[in-house]
mmCIF file of the N, C-alpha and C atoms, coordinates in Angstrom:
data_MODEL
# 
_entry.id   MODEL 
# 
loop_
_atom_site.group_PDB 
_atom_site.id 
_atom_site.type_symbol 
_atom_site.label_atom_id 
_atom_site.label_alt_id 
_atom_site.label_comp_id 
_atom_site.label_asym_id 
_atom_site.label_entity_id 
_atom_site.label_seq_id 
_atom_site.pdbx_PDB_ins_code 
_atom_site.Cartn_x 
_atom_site.Cartn_y 
_atom_site.Cartn_z 
_atom_site.occupancy 
_atom_site.B_iso_or_equiv 
_atom_site.pdbx_formal_charge 
_atom_site.auth_seq_id 
_atom_site.auth_comp_id 
_atom_site.auth_asym_id 
_atom_site.auth_atom_id 
_atom_site.pdbx_PDB_model_num 
ATOM 1   N N  . MET A 1 1  ? 53.389 169.892 89.624  1.00 0.00 ? 1  MET A N  1 
ATOM 2   C CA . MET A 1 1  ? 52.425 170.813 90.173  1.00 0.00 ? 1  MET A CA 1 
ATOM 3   C C  . MET A 1 1  ? 52.824 171.135 91.608  1.00 0.00 ? 1  MET A C  1 
ATOM 4   N N  . LYS A 1 2  ? 52.988 172.368 91.900  1.00 0.00 ? 2  LYS A N  1 
ATOM 5   C CA . LYS A 1 2  ? 53.358 172.806 93.243  1.00 0.00 ? 2  LYS A CA 1 
ATOM 6   C C  . LYS A 1 2  ? 52.117 172.834 94.124  1.00 0.00 ? 2  LYS A C  1 
ATOM 7   N N  . GLN A 1 3  ? 52.319 172.524 95.410  1.00 0.00 ? 3  GLN A N  1 
ATOM 8   C CA . GLN A 1 3  ? 51.227 172.526 96.369  1.00 0.00 ? 3  GLN A CA 1 
ATOM 9   C C  . GLN A 1 3  ? 51.732 173.141 97.663  1.00 0.00 ? 3  GLN A C  1 
ATOM 10  N N  . LYS A 1 4  ? 50.890 173.875 98.335  1.00 0.00 ? 4  LYS A N  1 
ATOM 11  C CA . LYS A 1 4  ? 51.276 174.552 99.566  1.00 0.00 ? 4  LYS A CA 1 
ATOM 12  C C  . LYS A 1 4  ? 51.230 173.569 100.730 1.00 0.00 ? 4  LYS A C  1 
ATOM 13  N N  . LEU A 1 5  ? 52.203 173.696 101.645 1.00 0.00 ? 5  LEU A N  1 
ATOM 14  C CA . LEU A 1 5  ? 52.286 172.853 102.828 1.00 0.00 ? 5  LEU A CA 1 
ATOM 15  C C  . LEU A 1 5  ? 52.568 173.743 104.020 1.00 0.00 ? 5  LEU A C  1 
ATOM 16  N N  . THR A 1 6  ? 51.784 173.599 105.065 1.00 0.00 ? 6  THR A N  1 
ATOM 17  C CA . THR A 1 6  ? 51.995 174.379 106.282 1.00 0.00 ? 6  THR A CA 1 
ATOM 18  C C  . THR A 1 6  ? 52.537 173.447 107.353 1.00 0.00 ? 6  THR A C  1 
ATOM 19  N N  . LEU A 1 7  ? 53.658 173.823 107.945 1.00 0.00 ? 7  LEU A N  1 
ATOM 20  C CA . LEU A 1 7  ? 54.284 173.024 108.997 1.00 0.00 ? 7  LEU A CA 1 
ATOM 21  C C  . LEU A 1 7  ? 54.268 173.794 110.303 1.00 0.00 ? 7  LEU A C  1 
ATOM 22  N N  . THR A 1 8  ? 54.151 173.083 111.400 1.00 0.00 ? 8  THR A N  1 
ATOM 23  C CA . THR A 1 8  ? 54.246 173.699 112.713 1.00 0.00 ? 8  THR A CA 1 
ATOM 24  C C  . THR A 1 8  ? 55.514 173.174 113.368 1.00 0.00 ? 8  THR A C  1 
ATOM 25  N N  . VAL A 1 9  ? 56.479 174.074 113.549 1.00 0.00 ? 9  VAL A N  1 
ATOM 26  C CA . VAL A 1 9  ? 57.755 173.701 114.158 1.00 0.00 ? 9  VAL A CA 1 
ATOM 27  C C  . VAL A 1 9  ? 58.165 174.782 115.144 1.00 0.00 ? 9  VAL A C  1 
ATOM 28  N N  . GLU A 1 10 ? 59.142 174.468 115.958 1.00 0.00 ? 10 GLU A N  1 
ATOM 29  C CA . GLU A 1 10 ? 59.652 175.434 116.930 1.00 0.00 ? 10 GLU A CA 1 
ATOM 30  C C  . GLU A 1 10 ? 60.215 176.651 116.207 1.00 0.00 ? 10 GLU A C  1 
ATOM 31  N N  . SER A 1 11 ? 60.078 177.814 116.825 1.00 0.00 ? 11 SER A N  1 
ATOM 32  C CA . SER A 1 11 ? 60.539 179.060 116.196 1.00 0.00 ? 11 SER A CA 1 
ATOM 33  C C  . SER A 1 11 ? 62.051 179.044 115.964 1.00 0.00 ? 11 SER A C  1 
ATOM 34  N N  . ASP A 1 12 ? 62.784 178.376 116.835 1.00 0.00 ? 12 ASP A N  1 
ATOM 35  C CA . ASP A 1 12 ? 64.234 178.267 116.660 1.00 0.00 ? 12 ASP A CA 1 
ATOM 36  C C  . ASP A 1 12 ? 64.566 177.500 115.375 1.00 0.00 ? 12 ASP A C  1 
ATOM 37  N N  . VAL A 1 13 ? 63.797 176.476 115.092 1.00 0.00 ? 13 VAL A N  1 
ATOM 38  C CA . VAL A 1 13 ? 64.004 175.687 113.876 1.00 0.00 ? 13 VAL A CA 1 
ATOM 39  C C  . VAL A 1 13 ? 63.730 176.547 112.647 1.00 0.00 ? 13 VAL A C  1 
ATOM 40  N N  . VAL A 1 14 ? 62.691 177.368 112.715 1.00 0.00 ? 14 VAL A N  1 
ATOM 41  C CA . VAL A 1 14 ? 62.364 178.258 111.600 1.00 0.00 ? 14 VAL A CA 1 
ATOM 42  C C  . VAL A 1 14 ? 63.512 179.230 111.354 1.00 0.00 ? 14 VAL A C  1 
ATOM 43  N N  . ARG A 1 15 ? 64.043 179.813 112.421 1.00 0.00 ? 15 ARG A N  1 
ATOM 44  C CA . ARG A 1 15 ? 65.162 180.756 112.287 1.00 0.00 ? 15 ARG A CA 1 
ATOM 45  C C  . ARG A 1 15 ? 66.374 180.078 111.652 1.00 0.00 ? 15 ARG A C  1 
ATOM 46  N N  . ARG A 1 16 ? 66.702 178.884 112.128 1.00 0.00 ? 16 ARG A N  1 
ATOM 47  C CA . ARG A 1 16 ? 67.858 178.170 111.577 1.00 0.00 ? 16 ARG A CA 1 
ATOM 48  C C  . ARG A 1 16 ? 67.633 177.782 110.122 1.00 0.00 ? 16 ARG A C  1 
ATOM 49  N N  . ALA A 1 17 ? 66.410 177.371 109.785 1.00 0.00 ? 17 ALA A N  1 
ATOM 50  C CA . ALA A 1 17 ? 66.106 176.997 108.402 1.00 0.00 ? 17 ALA A CA 1 
ATOM 51  C C  . ALA A 1 17 ? 66.225 178.199 107.475 1.00 0.00 ? 17 ALA A C  1 
ATOM 52  N N  . LYS A 1 18 ? 65.716 179.345 107.913 1.00 0.00 ? 18 LYS A N  1 
ATOM 53  C CA . LYS A 1 18 ? 65.810 180.560 107.096 1.00 0.00 ? 18 LYS A CA 1 
ATOM 54  C C  . LYS A 1 18 ? 67.265 180.980 106.914 1.00 0.00 ? 18 LYS A C  1 
ATOM 55  N N  . LYS A 1 19 ? 68.045 180.865 107.990 1.00 0.00 ? 19 LYS A N  1 
ATOM 56  C CA . LYS A 1 19 ? 69.456 181.238 107.924 1.00 0.00 ? 19 LYS A CA 1 
ATOM 57  C C  . LYS A 1 19 ? 70.206 180.316 106.957 1.00 0.00 ? 19 LYS A C  1 
ATOM 58  N N  . MET A 1 20 ? 69.929 179.026 107.053 1.00 0.00 ? 20 MET A N  1 
ATOM 59  C CA . MET A 1 20 ? 70.590 178.055 106.183 1.00 0.00 ? 20 MET A CA 1 
ATOM 60  C C  . MET A 1 20 ? 70.196 178.291 104.725 1.00 0.00 ? 20 MET A C  1 
ATOM 61  N N  . ALA A 1 21 ? 68.917 178.546 104.484 1.00 0.00 ? 21 ALA A N  1 
ATOM 62  C CA . ALA A 1 21 ? 68.449 178.797 103.119 1.00 0.00 ? 21 ALA A CA 1 
ATOM 63  C C  . ALA A 1 21 ? 69.077 180.067 102.557 1.00 0.00 ? 21 ALA A C  1 
ATOM 64  N N  . ARG A 1 22 ? 69.192 181.086 103.385 1.00 0.00 ? 22 ARG A N  1 
ATOM 65  C CA . ARG A 1 22 ? 69.804 182.344 102.947 1.00 0.00 ? 22 ARG A CA 1 
ATOM 66  C C  . ARG A 1 22 ? 71.259 182.112 102.554 1.00 0.00 ? 22 ARG A C  1 
ATOM 67  N N  . LYS A 1 23 ? 71.986 181.308 103.343 1.00 0.00 ? 23 LYS A N  1 
ATOM 68  C CA . LYS A 1 23 ? 73.386 181.000 103.026 1.00 0.00 ? 23 LYS A CA 1 
ATOM 69  C C  . LYS A 1 23 ? 73.504 180.253 101.699 1.00 0.00 ? 23 LYS A C  1 
ATOM 70  N N  . LYS A 1 24 ? 72.537 179.374 101.426 1.00 0.00 ? 24 LYS A N  1 
ATOM 71  C CA . LYS A 1 24 ? 72.560 178.604 100.184 1.00 0.00 ? 24 LYS A CA 1 
ATOM 72  C C  . LYS A 1 24 ? 72.008 179.398 99.006  1.00 0.00 ? 24 LYS A C  1 
ATOM 73  N N  . GLY A 1 25 ? 71.342 180.500 99.300  1.00 0.00 ? 25 GLY A N  1 
ATOM 74  C CA . GLY A 1 25 ? 70.772 181.316 98.235  1.00 0.00 ? 25 GLY A CA 1 
ATOM 75  C C  . GLY A 1 25 ? 69.494 180.741 97.651  1.00 0.00 ? 25 GLY A C  1 
ATOM 76  N N  . ILE A 1 26 ? 68.776 179.968 98.460  1.00 0.00 ? 26 ILE A N  1 
ATOM 77  C CA . ILE A 1 26 ? 67.510 179.380 98.013  1.00 0.00 ? 26 ILE A CA 1 
ATOM 78  C C  . ILE A 1 26 ? 66.440 179.636 99.065  1.00 0.00 ? 26 ILE A C  1 
ATOM 79  N N  . SER A 1 27 ? 65.211 179.328 98.721  1.00 0.00 ? 27 SER A N  1 
ATOM 80  C CA . SER A 1 27 ? 64.113 179.499 99.679  1.00 0.00 ? 27 SER A CA 1 
ATOM 81  C C  . SER A 1 27 ? 64.049 178.293 100.612 1.00 0.00 ? 27 SER A C  1 
ATOM 82  N N  . VAL A 1 28 ? 63.370 178.476 101.725 1.00 0.00 ? 28 VAL A N  1 
ATOM 83  C CA . VAL A 1 28 ? 63.173 177.364 102.660 1.00 0.00 ? 28 VAL A CA 1 
ATOM 84  C C  . VAL A 1 28 ? 62.376 176.260 101.959 1.00 0.00 ? 28 VAL A C  1 
ATOM 85  N N  . SER A 1 29 ? 61.411 176.653 101.153 1.00 0.00 ? 29 SER A N  1 
ATOM 86  C CA . SER A 1 29 ? 60.617 175.661 100.410 1.00 0.00 ? 29 SER A CA 1 
ATOM 87  C C  . SER A 1 29 ? 61.502 174.838 99.481  1.00 0.00 ? 29 SER A C  1 
ATOM 88  N N  . GLN A 1 30 ? 62.408 175.500 98.772  1.00 0.00 ? 30 GLN A N  1 
ATOM 89  C CA . GLN A 1 30 ? 63.310 174.798 97.859  1.00 0.00 ? 30 GLN A CA 1 
ATOM 90  C C  . GLN A 1 30 ? 64.241 173.873 98.637  1.00 0.00 ? 30 GLN A C  1 
ATOM 91  N N  . MET A 1 31 ? 64.727 174.332 99.777  1.00 0.00 ? 31 MET A N  1 
ATOM 92  C CA . MET A 1 31 ? 65.609 173.517 100.611 1.00 0.00 ? 31 MET A CA 1 
ATOM 93  C C  . MET A 1 31 ? 64.862 172.267 101.094 1.00 0.00 ? 31 MET A C  1 
ATOM 94  N N  . PHE A 1 32 ? 63.622 172.439 101.527 1.00 0.00 ? 32 PHE A N  1 
ATOM 95  C CA . PHE A 1 32 ? 62.790 171.330 101.977 1.00 0.00 ? 32 PHE A CA 1 
ATOM 96  C C  . PHE A 1 32 ? 62.564 170.339 100.831 1.00 0.00 ? 32 PHE A C  1 
ATOM 97  N N  . GLU A 1 33 ? 62.239 170.868 99.655  1.00 0.00 ? 33 GLU A N  1 
ATOM 98  C CA . GLU A 1 33 ? 61.979 170.032 98.489  1.00 0.00 ? 33 GLU A CA 1 
ATOM 99  C C  . GLU A 1 33 ? 63.217 169.227 98.103  1.00 0.00 ? 33 GLU A C  1 
ATOM 100 N N  . GLU A 1 34 ? 64.375 169.867 98.087  1.00 0.00 ? 34 GLU A N  1 
ATOM 101 C CA . GLU A 1 34 ? 65.623 169.170 97.750  1.00 0.00 ? 34 GLU A CA 1 
ATOM 102 C C  . GLU A 1 34 ? 65.931 168.069 98.753  1.00 0.00 ? 34 GLU A C  1 
ATOM 103 N N  . ALA A 1 35 ? 65.667 168.347 100.030 1.00 0.00 ? 35 ALA A N  1 
ATOM 104 C CA . ALA A 1 35 ? 65.945 167.353 101.066 1.00 0.00 ? 35 ALA A CA 1 
ATOM 105 C C  . ALA A 1 35 ? 65.105 166.097 100.850 1.00 0.00 ? 35 ALA A C  1 
ATOM 106 N N  . PHE A 1 36 ? 63.852 166.270 100.492 1.00 0.00 ? 36 PHE A N  1 
ATOM 107 C CA . PHE A 1 36 ? 62.989 165.108 100.326 1.00 0.00 ? 36 PHE A CA 1 
ATOM 108 C C  . PHE A 1 36 ? 63.110 164.454 98.962  1.00 0.00 ? 36 PHE A C  1 
ATOM 109 N N  . GLN A 1 37 ? 63.634 165.138 97.984  1.00 0.00 ? 37 GLN A N  1 
ATOM 110 C CA . GLN A 1 37 ? 63.870 164.501 96.691  1.00 0.00 ? 37 GLN A CA 1 
ATOM 111 C C  . GLN A 1 37 ? 65.024 163.516 96.785  1.00 0.00 ? 37 GLN A C  1 
ATOM 112 N N  . THR A 1 38 ? 65.967 163.767 97.664  1.00 0.00 ? 38 THR A N  1 
ATOM 113 C CA . THR A 1 38 ? 67.114 162.873 97.814  1.00 0.00 ? 38 THR A CA 1 
ATOM 114 C C  . THR A 1 38 ? 66.927 161.871 98.942  1.00 0.00 ? 38 THR A C  1 
ATOM 115 N N  . TYR A 1 39 ? 65.829 161.965 99.681  1.00 0.00 ? 39 TYR A N  1 
ATOM 116 C CA . TYR A 1 39 ? 65.573 161.085 100.815 1.00 0.00 ? 39 TYR A CA 1 
ATOM 117 C C  . TYR A 1 39 ? 65.179 159.705 100.327 1.00 0.00 ? 39 TYR A C  1 
ATOM 118 N N  . ASP A 1 40 ? 65.833 158.669 100.834 1.00 0.00 ? 40 ASP A N  1 
ATOM 119 C CA . ASP A 1 40 ? 65.518 157.289 100.486 1.00 0.00 ? 40 ASP A CA 1 
ATOM 120 C C  . ASP A 1 40 ? 64.424 156.796 101.420 1.00 0.00 ? 40 ASP A C  1 
ATOM 121 N N  . VAL A 1 41 ? 63.295 156.396 100.853 1.00 0.00 ? 41 VAL A N  1 
ATOM 122 C CA . VAL A 1 41 ? 62.145 155.987 101.650 1.00 0.00 ? 41 VAL A CA 1 
ATOM 123 C C  . VAL A 1 41 ? 62.431 154.705 102.421 1.00 0.00 ? 41 VAL A C  1 
ATOM 124 N N  . ASN A 1 42 ? 63.171 153.792 101.832 1.00 0.00 ? 42 ASN A N  1 
ATOM 125 C CA . ASN A 1 42 ? 63.465 152.511 102.470 1.00 0.00 ? 42 ASN A CA 1 
ATOM 126 C C  . ASN A 1 42 ? 64.968 152.336 102.643 1.00 0.00 ? 42 ASN A C  1 
ATOM 127 N N  . PRO A 1 43 ? 65.573 153.073 103.546 1.00 0.00 ? 43 PRO A N  1 
ATOM 128 C CA . PRO A 1 43 ? 67.023 152.942 103.700 1.00 0.00 ? 43 PRO A CA 1 
ATOM 129 C C  . PRO A 1 43 ? 67.406 151.591 104.305 1.00 0.00 ? 43 PRO A C  1 
ATOM 130 N N  . ILE A 1 44 ? 68.546 151.094 103.877 1.00 0.00 ? 44 ILE A N  1 
ATOM 131 C CA . ILE A 1 44 ? 69.077 149.874 104.481 1.00 0.00 ? 44 ILE A CA 1 
ATOM 132 C C  . ILE A 1 44 ? 69.814 150.306 105.740 1.00 0.00 ? 44 ILE A C  1 
ATOM 133 N N  . GLU A 1 45 ? 69.383 149.801 106.881 1.00 0.00 ? 45 GLU A N  1 
ATOM 134 C CA . GLU A 1 45 ? 69.931 150.289 108.140 1.00 0.00 ? 45 GLU A CA 1 
ATOM 135 C C  . GLU A 1 45 ? 70.917 149.325 108.785 1.00 0.00 ? 45 GLU A C  1 
ATOM 136 N N  . THR A 1 46 ? 70.663 148.043 108.719 1.00 0.00 ? 46 THR A N  1 
ATOM 137 C CA . THR A 1 46 ? 71.508 147.111 109.451 1.00 0.00 ? 46 THR A CA 1 
ATOM 138 C C  . THR A 1 46 ? 72.466 146.381 108.514 1.00 0.00 ? 46 THR A C  1 
ATOM 139 N N  . GLU A 1 47 ? 73.524 145.847 109.090 1.00 0.00 ? 47 GLU A N  1 
ATOM 140 C CA . GLU A 1 47 ? 74.489 145.063 108.320 1.00 0.00 ? 47 GLU A CA 1 
ATOM 141 C C  . GLU A 1 47 ? 73.831 143.807 107.757 1.00 0.00 ? 47 GLU A C  1 
ATOM 142 N N  . THR A 1 48 ? 72.899 143.227 108.507 1.00 0.00 ? 48 THR A N  1 
ATOM 143 C CA . THR A 1 48 ? 72.196 142.036 108.044 1.00 0.00 ? 48 THR A CA 1 
ATOM 144 C C  . THR A 1 48 ? 71.391 142.340 106.787 1.00 0.00 ? 48 THR A C  1 
ATOM 145 N N  . GLN A 1 49 ? 70.714 143.486 106.774 1.00 0.00 ? 49 GLN A N  1 
ATOM 146 C CA . GLN A 1 49 ? 69.933 143.867 105.600 1.00 0.00 ? 49 GLN A CA 1 
ATOM 147 C C  . GLN A 1 49 ? 70.843 144.135 104.405 1.00 0.00 ? 49 GLN A C  1 
ATOM 148 N N  . LYS A 1 50 ? 71.997 144.758 104.650 1.00 0.00 ? 50 LYS A N  1 
ATOM 149 C CA . LYS A 1 50 ? 72.947 145.010 103.569 1.00 0.00 ? 50 LYS A CA 1 
ATOM 150 C C  . LYS A 1 50 ? 73.456 143.693 102.991 1.00 0.00 ? 50 LYS A C  1 
ATOM 151 N N  . ALA A 1 51 ? 73.784 142.748 103.876 1.00 0.00 ? 51 ALA A N  1 
ATOM 152 C CA . ALA A 1 51 ? 74.281 141.448 103.427 1.00 0.00 ? 51 ALA A CA 1 
ATOM 153 C C  . ALA A 1 51 ? 73.206 140.702 102.641 1.00 0.00 ? 51 ALA A C  1 
ATOM 154 N N  . ALA A 1 52 ? 71.973 140.779 103.096 1.00 0.00 ? 52 ALA A N  1 
ATOM 155 C CA . ALA A 1 52 ? 70.877 140.112 102.393 1.00 0.00 ? 52 ALA A CA 1 
ATOM 156 C C  . ALA A 1 52 ? 70.683 140.707 101.005 1.00 0.00 ? 52 ALA A C  1 
ATOM 157 N N  . ARG A 1 53 ? 70.785 142.015 100.888 1.00 0.00 ? 53 ARG A N  1 
ATOM 158 C CA . ARG A 1 53 ? 70.630 142.659 99.579  1.00 0.00 ? 53 ARG A CA 1 
ATOM 159 C C  . ARG A 1 53 ? 71.771 142.251 98.639  1.00 0.00 ? 53 ARG A C  1 
ATOM 160 N N  . ARG A 1 54 ? 73.016 142.188 99.171  1.00 0.00 ? 54 ARG A N  1 
ATOM 161 C CA . ARG A 1 54 ? 74.153 141.761 98.343  1.00 0.00 ? 54 ARG A CA 1 
ATOM 162 C C  . ARG A 1 54 ? 73.971 140.316 97.881  1.00 0.00 ? 54 ARG A C  1 
ATOM 163 N N  . LEU A 1 55 ? 73.536 139.454 98.801  1.00 0.00 ? 55 LEU A N  1 
ATOM 164 C CA . LEU A 1 55 ? 73.313 138.049 98.459  1.00 0.00 ? 55 LEU A CA 1 
ATOM 165 C C  . LEU A 1 55 ? 72.229 137.921 97.401  1.00 0.00 ? 55 LEU A C  1 
ATOM 166 N N  . LEU A 1 56 ? 71.159 138.663 97.551  1.00 0.00 ? 56 LEU A N  1 
ATOM 167 C CA . LEU A 1 56 ? 70.077 138.616 96.571  1.00 0.00 ? 56 LEU A CA 1 
ATOM 168 C C  . LEU A 1 56 ? 70.558 139.058 95.194  1.00 0.00 ? 56 LEU A C  1 
ATOM 169 N N  . SER A 1 57 ? 71.363 140.103 95.142  1.00 0.00 ? 57 SER A N  1 
ATOM 170 C CA . SER A 1 57 ? 71.859 140.560 93.837  1.00 0.00 ? 57 SER A CA 1 
ATOM 171 C C  . SER A 1 57 ? 72.799 139.525 93.220  1.00 0.00 ? 57 SER A C  1 
ATOM 172 N N  . LEU A 1 58 ? 73.617 138.855 94.045  1.00 0.00 ? 58 LEU A N  1 
ATOM 173 C CA . LEU A 1 58 ? 74.490 137.799 93.522  1.00 0.00 ? 58 LEU A CA 1 
ATOM 174 C C  . LEU A 1 58 ? 73.676 136.626 92.986  1.00 0.00 ? 58 LEU A C  1 
ATOM 175 N N  . LEU A 1 59 ? 72.621 136.267 93.700  1.00 0.00 ? 59 LEU A N  1 
ATOM 176 C CA . LEU A 1 59 ? 71.778 135.164 93.249  1.00 0.00 ? 59 LEU A CA 1 
ATOM 177 C C  . LEU A 1 59 ? 71.053 135.504 91.954  1.00 0.00 ? 59 LEU A C  1 
ATOM 178 N N  . GLU A 1 60 ? 70.639 136.751 91.814  1.00 0.00 ? 60 GLU A N  1 
ATOM 179 C CA . GLU A 1 60 ? 69.959 137.163 90.587  1.00 0.00 ? 60 GLU A CA 1 
ATOM 180 C C  . GLU A 1 60 ? 70.907 137.126 89.392  1.00 0.00 ? 60 GLU A C  1 
ATOM 181 N N  . GLU A 1 61 ? 72.193 137.407 89.616  1.00 0.00 ? 61 GLU A N  1 
ATOM 182 C CA . GLU A 1 61 ? 73.180 137.427 88.542  1.00 0.00 ? 61 GLU A CA 1 
ATOM 183 C C  . GLU A 1 61 ? 73.722 136.039 88.216  1.00 0.00 ? 61 GLU A C  1 
ATOM 184 N N  . ALA A 1 62 ? 73.609 135.101 89.147  1.00 0.00 ? 62 ALA A N  1 
ATOM 185 C CA . ALA A 1 62 ? 74.185 133.766 88.968  1.00 0.00 ? 62 ALA A CA 1 
ATOM 186 C C  . ALA A 1 62 ? 73.430 132.980 87.900  1.00 0.00 ? 62 ALA A C  1 
ATOM 187 N N  . GLU A 1 63 ? 74.173 132.080 87.261  1.00 0.00 ? 63 GLU A N  1 
ATOM 188 C CA . GLU A 1 63 ? 73.551 131.211 86.261  1.00 0.00 ? 63 GLU A CA 1 
ATOM 189 C C  . GLU A 1 63 ? 72.689 130.168 86.967  1.00 0.00 ? 63 GLU A C  1 
ATOM 190 N N  . ALA A 1 64 ? 71.632 129.779 86.306  1.00 0.00 ? 64 ALA A N  1 
ATOM 191 C CA . ALA A 1 64 ? 70.733 128.776 86.876  1.00 0.00 ? 64 ALA A CA 1 
ATOM 192 C C  . ALA A 1 64 ? 71.437 127.421 86.915  1.00 0.00 ? 64 ALA A C  1 
ATOM 193 N N  . VAL A 1 65 ? 71.238 126.691 87.977  1.00 0.00 ? 65 VAL A N  1 
ATOM 194 C CA . VAL A 1 65 ? 71.813 125.360 88.138  1.00 0.00 ? 65 VAL A CA 1 
ATOM 195 C C  . VAL A 1 65 ? 70.825 124.357 87.561  1.00 0.00 ? 65 VAL A C  1 
ATOM 196 N N  . GLN A 1 66 ? 71.347 123.460 86.726  1.00 0.00 ? 66 GLN A N  1 
ATOM 197 C CA . GLN A 1 66 ? 70.483 122.443 86.128  1.00 0.00 ? 66 GLN A CA 1 
ATOM 198 C C  . GLN A 1 66 ? 70.204 121.358 87.167  1.00 0.00 ? 66 GLN A C  1 
ATOM 199 N N  . PRO A 1 67 ? 68.954 121.047 87.405  1.00 0.00 ? 67 PRO A N  1 
ATOM 200 C CA . PRO A 1 67 ? 68.637 120.003 88.392  1.00 0.00 ? 67 PRO A CA 1 
ATOM 201 C C  . PRO A 1 67 ? 69.073 118.631 87.882  1.00 0.00 ? 67 PRO A C  1 
ATOM 202 N N  . LEU A 1 68 ? 69.537 117.795 88.799  1.00 0.00 ? 68 LEU A N  1 
ATOM 203 C CA . LEU A 1 68 ? 69.965 116.438 88.453  1.00 0.00 ? 68 LEU A CA 1 
ATOM 204 C C  . LEU A 1 68 ? 68.948 115.448 88.999  1.00 0.00 ? 68 LEU A C  1 
ATOM 205 N N  . ASP A 1 69 ? 68.783 114.351 88.285  1.00 0.00 ? 69 ASP A N  1 
ATOM 206 C CA . ASP A 1 69 ? 67.862 113.335 88.784  1.00 0.00 ? 69 ASP A CA 1 
ATOM 207 C C  . ASP A 1 69 ? 68.565 112.490 89.846  1.00 0.00 ? 69 ASP A C  1 
ATOM 208 N N  . ASP A 1 70 ? 67.785 111.678 90.536  1.00 0.00 ? 70 ASP A N  1 
ATOM 209 C CA . ASP A 1 70 ? 68.321 110.886 91.641  1.00 0.00 ? 70 ASP A CA 1 
ATOM 210 C C  . ASP A 1 70 ? 69.410 109.916 91.196  1.00 0.00 ? 70 ASP A C  1 
ATOM 211 N N  . LYS A 1 71 ? 69.266 109.325 90.017  1.00 0.00 ? 71 LYS A N  1 
ATOM 212 C CA . LYS A 1 71 ? 70.265 108.362 89.535  1.00 0.00 ? 71 LYS A CA 1 
ATOM 213 C C  . LYS A 1 71 ? 71.617 109.043 89.319  1.00 0.00 ? 71 LYS A C  1 
ATOM 214 N N  . GLU A 1 72 ? 71.596 110.245 88.750  1.00 0.00 ? 72 GLU A N  1 
ATOM 215 C CA . GLU A 1 72 ? 72.842 110.975 88.515  1.00 0.00 ? 72 GLU A CA 1 
ATOM 216 C C  . GLU A 1 72 ? 73.499 111.357 89.844  1.00 0.00 ? 72 GLU A C  1 
ATOM 217 N N  . LEU A 1 73 ? 72.699 111.787 90.811  1.00 0.00 ? 73 LEU A N  1 
ATOM 218 C CA . LEU A 1 73 ? 73.242 112.139 92.125  1.00 0.00 ? 73 LEU A CA 1 
ATOM 219 C C  . LEU A 1 73 ? 73.855 110.925 92.812  1.00 0.00 ? 73 LEU A C  1 
ATOM 220 N N  . LEU A 1 74 ? 73.185 109.782 92.738  1.00 0.00 ? 74 LEU A N  1 
ATOM 221 C CA . LEU A 1 74 ? 73.704 108.555 93.340  1.00 0.00 ? 74 LEU A CA 1 
ATOM 222 C C  . LEU A 1 74 ? 75.003 108.138 92.661  1.00 0.00 ? 74 LEU A C  1 
ATOM 223 N N  . LYS A 1 75 ? 75.050 108.240 91.338  1.00 0.00 ? 75 LYS A N  1 
ATOM 224 C CA . LYS A 1 75 ? 76.251 107.890 90.580  1.00 0.00 ? 75 LYS A CA 1 
ATOM 225 C C  . LYS A 1 75 ? 77.430 108.760 91.015  1.00 0.00 ? 75 LYS A C  1 
ATOM 226 N N  . ARG A 1 76 ? 77.207 110.076 91.129  1.00 0.00 ? 76 ARG A N  1 
ATOM 227 C CA . ARG A 1 76 ? 78.281 110.985 91.558  1.00 0.00 ? 76 ARG A CA 1 
ATOM 228 C C  . ARG A 1 76 ? 78.747 110.672 92.971  1.00 0.00 ? 76 ARG A C  1 
ATOM 229 N N  . HIS A 1 77 ? 77.810 110.355 93.855  1.00 0.00 ? 77 HIS A N  1 
ATOM 230 C CA . HIS A 1 77 ? 78.164 110.041 95.239  1.00 0.00 ? 77 HIS A CA 1 
ATOM 231 C C  . HIS A 1 77 ? 79.034 108.788 95.303  1.00 0.00 ? 77 HIS A C  1 
ATOM 232 N N  . ILE A 1 78 ? 78.646 107.771 94.577  1.00 0.00 ? 78 ILE A N  1 
ATOM 233 C CA . ILE A 1 78 ? 79.407 106.512 94.579  1.00 0.00 ? 78 ILE A CA 1 
ATOM 234 C C  . ILE A 1 78 ? 80.791 106.732 93.988  1.00 0.00 ? 78 ILE A C  1 
ATOM 235 N N  . GLU A 1 79 ? 80.884 107.536 92.906  1.00 0.00 ? 79 GLU A N  1 
ATOM 236 C CA . GLU A 1 79 ? 82.189 107.818 92.302  1.00 0.00 ? 79 GLU A CA 1 
ATOM 237 C C  . GLU A 1 79 ? 83.098 108.549 93.282  1.00 0.00 ? 79 GLU A C  1 
ATOM 238 N N  . ARG A 1 80 ? 82.543 109.492 94.039  1.00 0.00 ? 80 ARG A N  1 
ATOM 239 C CA . ARG A 1 80 ? 83.362 110.231 95.013  1.00 0.00 ? 80 ARG A CA 1 
ATOM 240 C C  . ARG A 1 80 ? 83.789 109.334 96.171  1.00 0.00 ? 80 ARG A C  1 
ATOM 241 N N  . LYS A 1 81 ? 82.858 108.495 96.617  1.00 0.00 ? 81 LYS A N  1 
ATOM 242 C CA . LYS A 1 81 ? 83.138 107.668 97.782  1.00 0.00 ? 81 LYS A CA 1 
ATOM 243 C C  . LYS A 1 81 ? 84.129 106.541 97.468  1.00 0.00 ? 81 LYS A C  1 
ATOM 244 N N  . TYR A 1 82 ? 83.956 105.909 96.304  1.00 0.00 ? 82 TYR A N  1 
ATOM 245 C CA . TYR A 1 82 ? 84.774 104.737 95.995  1.00 0.00 ? 82 TYR A CA 1 
ATOM 246 C C  . TYR A 1 82 ? 85.811 104.991 94.907  1.00 0.00 ? 82 TYR A C  1 
ATOM 247 N N  . GLY A 1 83 ? 85.894 106.191 94.453  1.00 0.00 ? 83 GLY A N  1 
ATOM 248 C CA . GLY A 1 83 ? 86.964 106.587 93.569  1.00 0.00 ? 83 GLY A CA 1 
ATOM 249 C C  . GLY A 1 83 ? 86.761 106.326 92.156  1.00 0.00 ? 83 GLY A C  1 
# 
């Protein structure tokens, strides 16, 4: 369902938008709509966020580790330490 939207912007911006739309052969409304259809609402901005997302995806794909009881952990430790 289409809905009307009124924007208040500088006249220079309106001129440039009309010129750009004319070059593309579309309306300013269509150009605006296309811009926001491809806009990512939650962009990843920092390297830390990118790394966290990669780590999370790796963890989701990884196989679950079976928990070991204390006796098994102690046995493994002693075997490693004393050969």
